[in-house]
N, C-alpha and C positions, 0 to 999 in steps of 0.2 A: 504493500499499500504506499501511498504517498509518492506516486511515480508520474513524471510527465513523459508520455509516450509520443515520439515523433515518428509518423509514418510517412514514408516516401514511396509513392506509386511508381510503376515503370515509366511513366511519362515525365517523372521529376516533380509532380505536385506534391506539395507538404501538407499533411494533416496532423493534428495534434490531439492529444486526449489528457485531461487532468483527472485522475481517478477519484479524488475526493469531491464530492459535490460542493461542499461549503467553499472550497478552494476555487473550484471552477467558477462559481458565481462571483467571488471576490475579484478574481482576475478579469472577467467580463466588465465588471464596474470599473476597474483601473484603466482598462483598454478604452471604454467609453469616456473616461475623463480626458485621456490622451488625445482623443479625436473629437471631442466636444459632442459625444453622442450620449443621449439619455435613453435608457431602456425602460419600458413600462413592464408591468408584472406579467403580462401575457408574453412578451418578447423573452423575458428572462426564463419563464417557464419552458418556452420553446427551445431556448439555448440549452437549458439543463436536460431536455430529453434527447438532444442530439448527442450521439456518441462522441463524434469528432469535431474539432474546431477546424475550419477550413474555408473560410469566406473572407475576402478582403473587407476591411472595416467600411469602406465607402459603399458596400453592397449588403452589409449584414442585416440591417433593419428590414430591408425588402425581403431578404431571405428568411428571417425569422417569422415574417407575417405570412409566409406560405403555409398551406396545410402540410402536417408532417410527412404524408406520403409524397408530396411533391419535393420536399426538402431532401429526402433520401436519394432521389434521382438527380436532383439539381446540384448537390454538393460536390459530385464527381466532376463537374464543369469548372470548379474554382481551384482552391488551394491557397494556403497562406503565402502571400508575397514574401520573397526573401532577397530580391535584387537590391542593389546598392542605392537605387533611387527611392526605393519604397520597401524597407526592411521591416515589415510588421512582424515577421518571425522572431527577430531579436527582442521586440517589445513583449510579444507573448511569453518568450522564455524568461526574460527579466522579471515580469510581474509574476510568473508562476513560481519562480524562485524566492521572490519577496514574501509571497503568500505561504508557500510551502516550507520554507526554512531550509536550512543548510542540510537537513536530513532527506530532502527530496531527492529521489533518484531521476536519472534521465535515461531513457532508452530509446534507441534509434532502431526502427523495424524496416526492413526492405526485403523483397524476395530476389530470387536469382535472376529475374527478367529485368530488375532495375539496374540501369547502367551505373557503373562506379562513379563517374563525374557527378551524378546527382547526390550520391551519398557523400561524396568528398565535399561538396559545396555546403552541406549541412555540418559536417564535422569541422570544416574550416570557420563557418560562422560561429559555431559553439566555442572553438578555440579563440577567436577574436573577442568573445565575450567573456573569456577567461573561465569558461565551463569545460574543464578538461577531463572530468570524470563522468563517464557515461557507458551504458552497455550497448553493444550492437548485436541486434537479433536478426537472423536470417533464417529462412526455410531449411530444415534439416533434410538433407537428400539420404535415400536409403544407403545402407551399408553395402559395399561392393561384395559380390559373392566370393566366398572362399576366405573371408576374413573373420 
């Protein structure tokens, strides 16, 4: 528990999950303050029901006002921005660590079809933030026969 999970899909899109609900809500409120966004109770409830964080802040209110069934299909079209001009990824991580404390773990998940440069970009962004301790989780391949 108390883990920030960073999921990198094969296209390089980044999604995040904060496993403690009270932390997830607090981080959303901090992000809202950063971007001048106020969330109503319905939007907060919608955010809490989403498994992953993965929508740019300039589109998050519209996203949260969609029905949950539409959110599930729409989130795949987004991803948390990590580029140098709009590095929302760093803000999410910073606020998650502020709320989760020093004992919050960070895990990066990617599967074998995710190109290494996508994973490397996330690892470099974490190092730049002085977040040097994280777990790297990949899909386990079957054991070769004969071993």
